[in-house]
C-alpha positions as CSV (number, residue, x, y, z in Angstrom):
1,X,0.0,0.0,0.0
2,X,1.5,3.4,-1.0
3,X,2.2,5.9,1.7
4,X,-0.6,8.5,2.3
5,X,0.5,12.1,2.9
6,X,-1.2,13.5,6.0
7,X,-2.3,16.6,4.0
8,X,-4.0,14.3,1.5
9,X,-6.3,12.8,4.2
10,X,-9.9,13.9,4.2
11,X,-10.9,16.5,6.8
12,X,-11.6,15.1,10.3
13,X,-15.1,15.3,11.7
14,X,-14.6,17.2,15.0
15,X,-17.7,15.6,16.4
16,X,-16.7,12.1,15.5
17,X,-16.1,10.9,19.0
18,X,-19.4,12.3,20.2
19,X,-21.5,10.3,17.7
20,X,-23.6,7.3,18.7
21,X,-22.8,4.1,16.9
22,X,-19.7,2.6,15.6
23,X,-17.2,4.4,13.3
24,X,-15.0,3.1,10.5
25,X,-11.3,2.9,10.4
26,X,-11.3,5.5,7.6
27,X,-13.2,7.9,9.8
28,X,-11.0,7.3,12.8
29,X,-7.9,7.6,10.6
30,X,-8.9,11.0,9.4
31,X,-9.6,12.1,13.0
32,X,-6.2,10.9,14.1
33,X,-4.4,12.1,11.0
34,X,-3.1,8.6,10.3
35,X,-3.4,6.5,7.1
36,X,-6.2,4.0,7.3
37,X,-3.6,1.2,6.8
38,X,-2.0,2.2,10.0
39,X,-5.2,1.4,11.9
40,X,-5.5,-1.9,10.2
41,X,-1.9,-2.7,11.1
42,X,-2.6,-1.7,14.7
43,X,-5.6,-3.9,14.9
44,X,-3.7,-6.9,13.5
45,X,-1.0,-6.3,16.1
46,X,-3.4,-5.8,19.0
47,X,-2.5,-2.2,19.4
48,X,-4.7,0.9,19.2
49,X,-8.2,1.3,20.4
50,X,-10.3,-1.8,20.9
51,X,-12.0,-3.0,17.7
52,X,-15.4,-4.5,17.0
53,X,-15.6,-7.0,14.1
54,X,-18.8,-6.7,12.0
55,X,-18.4,-9.7,9.7
56,X,-15.0,-9.1,8.1
57,X,-15.1,-5.3,8.8
58,X,-13.5,-3.5,11.7
59,X,-15.4,-0.8,13.6
60,X,-14.6,1.3,16.6
61,X,-16.8,2.5,19.4
62,X,-16.1,6.2,20.0
63,X,-16.3,5.6,23.8
64,X,-13.4,3.1,23.5
65,X,-11.4,5.5,21.3
66,X,-11.8,8.3,23.8
67,X,-10.7,6.0,26.7
68,X,-7.7,4.7,24.6
69,X,-6.6,8.3,23.9
70,X,-6.9,9.2,27.6
71,X,-4.9,6.1,28.6
72,X,-2.1,6.8,26.0
73,X,-1.8,10.6,26.7
74,X,1.7,11.8,27.4
75,X,1.8,14.7,29.7
76,X,5.5,15.2,29.1
77,X,6.2,14.8,32.8
78,X,9.8,14.0,33.2
79,X,10.5,11.7,36.1
80,X,14.2,12.2,36.0
81,X,15.7,14.5,38.7
């Protein structure tokens, strides 16, 4: 799969994580400014937000995505003295 430039990604929906229902990898990729293939790789490796399988398709629950983002937030707190 060829690399996707971040500026070539579709605009993100700022309300995406407030929606009811499941969202697609393409929608989440636009929100995160990542290539959709990155999310598929993350899912295959067990990384990233939890996934829901709908047949052969992958979907994300916005509540799970928000929780994953909170858990993986880096506050840049340096613990070294």
